[in-house]
VEXZA-902270 format. One line per field, with one value per residue (C-alpha): residue number from 1; residue in one letter; x, y, z. Coordinates in Angstrom, 3 decimals. Layout:
N
resi (NUM; ...)
resn (A; ...)
px (X; ...)
py (Y; ...)
pz (Z; ...)
***
This chain:
324
resi (1; 2; 3; 4; 5; 6; 7; 8; 9; 10; 11; 12; 13; 14; 15; 16; 17; 18; 19; 20; 21; 22; 23; 24; 25; 26; 27; 28; 29; 30; 31; 32; 33; 34; 35; 36; 37; 38; 39; 40; 41; 42; 43; 44; 45; 46; 47; 48; 49; 50; 51; 52; 53; 54; 55; 56; 57; 58; 59; 60; 61; 62; 63; 64; 65; 66; 67; 68; 69; 70; 71; 72; 73; 74; 75; 76; 77; 78; 79; 80; 81; 82; 83; 84; 85; 86; 87; 88; 89; 90; 91; 92; 93; 94; 95; 96; 97; 98; 99; 100; 101; 102; 103; 104; 105; 106; 107; 108; 109; 110; 111; 112; 113; 114; 115; 116; 117; 118; 119; 120; 121; 122; 123; 124; 125; 126; 127; 128; 129; 130; 131; 132; 133; 134; 135; 136; 137; 138; 139; 140; 141; 142; 143; 144; 145; 146; 147; 148; 149; 150; 151; 152; 153; 154; 155; 156; 157; 158; 159; 160; 161; 162; 163; 164; 165; 166; 167; 168; 169; 170; 171; 172; 173; 174; 175; 176; 177; 178; 179; 180; 181; 182; 183; 184; 185; 186; 187; 188; 189; 190; 191; 192; 193; 194; 195; 196; 197; 198; 199; 200; 201; 202; 203; 204; 205; 206; 207; 208; 209; 210; 211; 212; 213; 214; 215; 216; 217; 218; 219; 220; 221; 222; 223; 224; 225; 226; 227; 228; 229; 230; 231; 232; 233; 234; 235; 236; 237; 238; 239; 240; 241; 242; 243; 244; 245; 246; 247; 248; 249; 250; 251; 252; 253; 254; 255; 256; 257; 258; 259; 260; 261; 262; 263; 264; 265; 266; 267; 268; 269; 270; 271; 272; 273; 274; 275; 276; 277; 278; 279; 280; 281; 282; 283; 284; 285; 286; 287; 288; 289; 290; 291; 292; 293; 294; 295; 296; 297; 298; 299; 300; 301; 302; 303; 304; 305; 306; 307; 308; 309; 310; 311; 312; 313; 314; 315; 316; 317; 318; 319; 320; 321; 322; 323; 324)
resn (M; K; R; P; L; R; V; V; L; T; G; A; T; G; F; V; G; S; R; V; L; H; T; L; A; A; S; A; R; G; T; G; L; D; I; S; I; R; A; L; G; R; S; A; P; P; S; A; P; P; G; V; T; W; T; V; A; D; L; T; D; L; T; D; L; R; N; R; G; P; L; R; T; A; A; S; G; A; D; V; L; I; H; L; A; S; R; V; S; G; D; E; A; Q; C; A; A; I; N; V; E; G; T; T; A; L; V; D; E; A; V; H; R; G; V; D; R; V; V; H; L; S; T; A; A; V; Y; G; P; G; P; H; R; G; I; T; V; D; E; I; T; P; A; P; V; S; P; A; S; R; T; R; L; A; G; E; T; P; V; L; A; A; G; G; I; V; L; R; P; G; L; V; L; G; V; G; D; R; W; V; V; P; A; L; A; E; L; R; E; R; V; P; A; R; W; D; G; G; R; A; M; L; S; L; V; D; V; D; D; L; A; R; L; I; T; T; L; A; T; A; R; D; A; P; A; S; G; V; Y; H; A; S; H; P; L; P; V; T; N; G; D; L; M; A; E; L; T; A; L; D; V; L; P; A; A; E; E; D; W; P; W; A; T; C; L; D; R; L; R; S; V; P; G; R; M; S; E; R; Q; F; S; L; L; A; Q; D; H; W; Y; A; S; E; E; I; W; R; A; T; S; C; P; P; G; P; G; P; L; S; R; L; A; A; A; A; P; W; Y; R; S; F; L; A; R; R)
px (12.884; 13.228; 10.725; 8.571; 9.486; 7.475; 6.129; 4.232; 2.163; 0.620; -2.080; -3.341; -6.842; -5.624; -5.342; -1.767; -1.745; -4.689; -2.944; 0.337; -1.524; -3.009; 0.267; 2.169; -0.400; -0.430; 3.367; 3.357; 0.840; 2.410; 6.068; 5.872; 7.647; 6.764; 5.462; 3.653; 1.728; 0.512; -1.702; -2.458; -5.355; -7.797; -10.543; -10.558; -12.046; -14.883; -12.368; -8.625; -6.408; -5.568; -2.583; -3.052; -3.299; -5.252; -4.497; -6.759; -4.583; -4.404; -1.028; -1.843; -2.324; 1.081; -0.323; -0.706; 3.010; 3.924; 1.589; 2.300; -0.868; -1.328; 1.022; 3.849; 3.600; 2.922; 6.611; 7.557; 9.429; 9.016; 11.656; 10.222; 8.091; 6.239; 4.968; 2.301; -0.044; -0.169; -2.519; -2.881; -5.283; -5.948; -4.054; -0.439; -1.187; -3.481; -0.956; 1.993; 0.220; 0.413; 3.122; 5.740; 4.948; 3.293; 5.939; 8.785; 7.312; 6.515; 9.921; 11.732; 9.757; 10.504; 14.232; 14.029; 12.321; 15.071; 13.238; 15.859; 14.202; 11.909; 10.183; 8.323; 6.045; 6.481; 5.623; 7.278; 5.062; 7.797; 9.661; 7.054; 5.321; 7.712; 7.843; 10.282; 11.917; 13.710; 15.281; 17.107; 16.589; 17.398; 18.832; 16.813; 16.060; 12.591; 10.165; 6.766; 3.855; 1.015; 0.741; 0.548; 3.697; 5.642; 4.924; 5.546; 8.972; 9.623; 8.469; 11.238; 13.884; 13.319; 13.090; 16.429; 17.971; 16.887; 18.593; 15.286; 14.190; 11.970; 9.928; 8.707; 6.187; 4.617; 0.929; -0.529; -3.323; -5.589; -8.599; -9.100; -7.564; -9.739; -7.456; -5.686; -8.368; -11.209; -9.150; -8.604; -12.365; -13.171; -10.472; -11.583; -15.084; -13.762; -11.159; -12.651; -9.623; -6.218; -4.136; -1.175; -1.288; -1.129; 2.660; 3.407; 5.388; 4.201; 5.628; 2.912; 2.748; -0.027; -0.924; -0.416; 3.037; 3.908; 2.608; 4.846; 7.840; 7.078; 6.550; 9.895; 11.642; 10.094; 10.795; 14.026; 17.033; 19.131; 17.617; 19.042; 21.044; 19.178; 18.067; 15.394; 14.244; 11.784; 9.122; 7.255; 7.340; 10.673; 8.978; 7.048; 3.723; 2.397; -0.721; -2.200; -1.662; -3.083; -6.206; -6.630; -6.506; -9.055; -11.280; -10.954; -12.001; -15.075; -13.783; -13.355; -15.074; -13.148; -11.516; -11.784; -9.479; -5.946; -5.706; -2.482; -1.523; -2.589; -6.063; -6.308; -5.481; -7.947; -10.746; -9.814; -9.950; -13.347; -15.017; -15.127; -14.223; -12.364; -9.068; -6.675; -4.416; -1.450; -3.129; -3.991; -0.334; 0.717; -1.402; -0.987; 2.696; 5.941; 6.351; 8.531; 11.335; 14.161; 12.861; 14.972; 17.232; 14.865; 13.520; 17.046; 18.324; 15.532; 15.441; 11.697; 10.216; 8.314; 5.605; 4.221; 3.388; 0.436; -1.457; -1.519; -3.043; -5.873; -8.296; -8.497; -9.269; -11.673; -14.900; -14.029; -13.278; -16.532; -18.532; -16.761; -17.166; -20.827; -21.465; -19.782)
py (-4.528; -4.206; -1.761; -2.628; -1.740; 1.402; 1.633; 4.528; 3.588; 6.145; 5.275; 2.615; 2.533; 2.207; -0.834; -1.679; 0.052; -1.899; -5.170; -3.972; -2.986; -6.460; -8.164; -6.160; -7.010; -10.687; -10.768; -9.464; -12.118; -14.986; -14.428; -12.850; -9.800; -6.817; -4.174; -0.960; 0.268; 3.830; 3.971; 7.225; 7.861; 10.596; 8.623; 5.839; 2.460; 0.864; -1.566; -2.115; -5.032; -5.313; -3.242; -0.560; 3.096; 5.107; 8.741; 10.706; 13.091; 14.677; 14.613; 17.803; 19.766; 21.418; 23.736; 20.598; 19.889; 23.436; 23.517; 20.197; 18.564; 14.788; 14.615; 16.367; 14.270; 10.929; 10.164; 11.060; 8.133; 5.981; 3.627; 3.032; 5.081; 3.100; 5.747; 4.343; 7.324; 8.751; 10.319; 8.346; 10.606; 14.307; 17.239; 18.209; 20.428; 17.891; 15.081; 17.223; 18.275; 14.699; 13.016; 15.787; 18.469; 16.117; 13.423; 15.905; 17.465; 14.095; 12.564; 15.695; 15.550; 11.839; 12.470; 15.333; 12.973; 10.391; 7.744; 5.191; 3.600; 4.900; 2.571; 4.330; 2.979; 4.443; 2.851; 1.437; 3.848; 6.450; 4.884; 6.078; 4.471; 1.638; -1.006; -2.142; -5.542; -6.713; -3.373; -2.845; 0.183; 3.340; 1.394; 3.932; 7.486; 7.708; 9.546; 9.676; 10.963; 11.475; 13.918; 11.012; 9.274; 12.548; 13.580; 10.110; 10.178; 13.594; 12.216; 9.619; 12.362; 13.297; 9.621; 8.813; 11.952; 10.588; 7.241; 5.489; 2.588; 3.209; 0.372; 0.472; -2.331; -2.954; -3.949; -4.871; -7.474; -8.820; -7.981; -4.220; -3.743; -1.138; -0.437; -3.377; -6.027; -3.485; -1.878; -5.267; -5.901; -2.657; -3.211; -6.795; -5.456; -2.768; -5.000; -8.542; -10.580; -11.786; -8.660; -9.239; -12.924; -12.223; -12.399; -9.195; -9.729; -7.910; -7.388; -8.239; -8.703; -9.870; -7.265; -9.687; -10.670; -6.981; -6.445; -9.261; -7.650; -4.235; -5.787; -7.587; -4.352; -2.604; -5.253; -6.985; -6.372; -5.335; -3.496; -3.409; -0.376; 2.832; 3.044; 2.205; -1.385; -2.996; -4.782; -7.071; -10.857; -11.922; -13.921; -11.850; -13.101; -12.908; -10.893; -13.996; -16.135; -13.431; -13.033; -16.815; -17.252; -14.477; -16.123; -19.530; -17.904; -16.359; -12.833; -11.925; -13.220; -15.448; -14.218; -16.439; -14.597; -13.228; -9.705; -8.015; -4.889; -2.486; -4.047; -3.817; -0.113; 0.570; -1.125; 0.692; 4.063; 3.295; 2.286; 5.040; 4.251; 5.395; 3.650; 5.566; 4.200; 4.728; 2.671; -0.042; -0.202; -0.494; -3.636; -5.139; -4.550; -5.489; -3.805; -5.945; -5.077; -7.079; -7.577; -10.292; -8.039; -6.904; -10.403; -11.762; -8.894; -9.356; -13.183; -12.761; -15.555; -13.960; -16.621; -18.799; -15.862; -13.591; -16.031; -18.564; -15.934; -14.911; -17.657; -16.204; -12.727; -13.886; -13.619; -10.028; -9.164; -10.747; -8.810; -5.522; -5.818; -6.763; -3.622; -1.508)
pz (46.006; 42.255; 40.771; 37.722; 34.164; 33.487; 29.928; 28.337; 25.279; 22.909; 20.382; 22.752; 21.228; 17.634; 15.361; 16.337; 19.723; 21.134; 20.290; 21.799; 24.973; 25.357; 24.405; 27.006; 29.661; 28.669; 28.723; 32.281; 33.344; 31.415; 32.212; 35.635; 34.269; 36.439; 34.039; 34.825; 31.759; 31.248; 28.154; 26.339; 24.002; 23.037; 24.790; 27.354; 26.356; 28.376; 29.861; 29.902; 30.914; 34.621; 35.688; 33.020; 34.001; 31.436; 30.576; 28.227; 26.216; 22.760; 21.036; 19.157; 22.404; 22.668; 25.353; 27.459; 27.079; 28.079; 31.089; 32.800; 31.509; 31.046; 28.047; 29.821; 32.962; 31.194; 30.729; 34.301; 35.814; 32.710; 31.324; 27.841; 25.450; 22.775; 20.379; 18.062; 17.724; 14.203; 11.702; 8.473; 6.573; 6.155; 4.717; 5.358; 8.362; 10.014; 9.603; 10.682; 13.891; 15.197; 13.153; 13.382; 15.989; 18.449; 18.050; 18.426; 21.569; 23.159; 22.430; 23.637; 26.881; 27.272; 26.850; 29.348; 31.798; 31.438; 29.390; 28.341; 25.321; 22.570; 20.089; 17.276; 14.548; 11.064; 7.702; 4.590; 2.625; 3.180; 0.220; -2.262; -5.234; -6.126; -7.341; -4.634; -4.644; -1.513; -0.641; 2.631; 4.866; 2.936; 0.001; -1.917; -0.878; 0.674; -1.602; 0.147; -1.914; 0.594; 3.508; 5.929; 4.689; 4.295; 7.856; 9.235; 7.613; 9.186; 12.528; 12.482; 12.854; 16.529; 17.469; 15.867; 17.406; 20.793; 20.119; 19.473; 17.286; 14.243; 12.722; 9.113; 8.515; 5.146; 4.995; 8.394; 8.486; 11.207; 13.341; 13.173; 9.700; 8.044; 5.115; 3.463; 3.046; 2.630; -0.144; -1.762; -1.592; -3.398; -5.995; -6.683; -7.413; -9.749; -11.402; -11.205; -12.238; -11.082; -11.450; -13.756; -12.858; -9.108; -9.231; -7.277; -4.072; -0.953; 2.530; 5.053; 8.801; 11.089; 13.704; 16.593; 15.335; 15.023; 18.572; 19.822; 18.161; 19.667; 23.098; 22.822; 21.869; 24.862; 27.471; 26.427; 28.624; 25.627; 22.666; 19.127; 18.149; 17.444; 13.829; 11.292; 10.791; 8.416; 10.455; 8.070; 8.153; 6.612; 3.830; 1.269; -0.067; -3.621; -4.257; -5.880; -2.783; -0.536; -2.669; -3.006; 0.779; 1.297; -1.311; 0.377; 3.656; 1.996; 2.552; -1.134; -4.288; -6.665; -9.873; -12.919; -15.329; -15.486; -16.865; -17.917; -16.017; -18.779; -18.859; -15.071; -15.140; -17.934; -15.989; -12.754; -14.513; -16.005; -12.723; -10.066; -6.470; -3.369; -4.105; -6.347; -9.055; -6.726; -4.003; -6.520; -7.542; -3.900; -3.531; -6.996; -7.847; -6.085; -2.700; -0.476; 1.896; 3.462; 6.996; 8.607; 10.667; 13.425; 14.134; 14.328; 16.476; 19.017; 18.917; 18.407; 16.245; 13.330; 13.420; 10.625; 8.373; 7.717; 5.473; 8.318; 10.602; 8.256; 9.301; 12.800; 11.412; 8.673; 10.741; 11.651; 8.013; 6.804; 9.381; 8.665; 4.897; 5.263; 7.342; 4.673)
***
């Protein structure tokens, strides 16, 4: 009797990881594919999809890996490691503990245990400030500027050494997004206009489309070659179209004027807030990346695009922004 495909998923309670967990489970139910899922997180949720085994573990606990704790034994007998756990804020040491040391130790243990396939989530932020216009993978030398993006770039190295697949999405939208649209909401309040005409092109992906892609990579009979792939929707979206859709959905207020970039920066600097000038530039200037290859290589349809998915997420965004 053929045994199930055994998948280990880290970061299973996170924004992307929780959607991958449910997509994996739904794929098993909907296609009849026999999948055994072992989910790892620092805490167990109140409930999990049927067929999921939950392991509470901390990726920074290297003693665990040395002493046959949950992290060390998680990969035992597994076929696929989907590594989505990461730290996206904090200082260099805090980020490195998870994004570099933890990733290296976990991937090394997975290789030692005979795991055949590793899929790892990184970020297009490793390229640095930009602007970026349609670049391919490593067309420019990565130049990350934050502790999170520097350590996430460093964390790609052990994955690639193990023959794994690294995904670099741009901006990820959808239910659970606590960064992109909340940042846009703050910035629209501080700079109440269309920023430089709203012409900036952005690489976006809906979290459920990204989860489908990751699930396909984990479960397909044949995986693409080891390497780094951009993982946004193939068609970039203008900042103006994104903001207009969020306004139409009553997530963001409308903007009546167009301000040139210099005026936008002057207003941002004069109104204090959490978002930095660098973060404003990330959302208001060109940051898009050629992303067709991974969808084509996996035969995974990219979907209708992130703007078409926003209506489903709009109630969650409205509720989250109201609470803030």
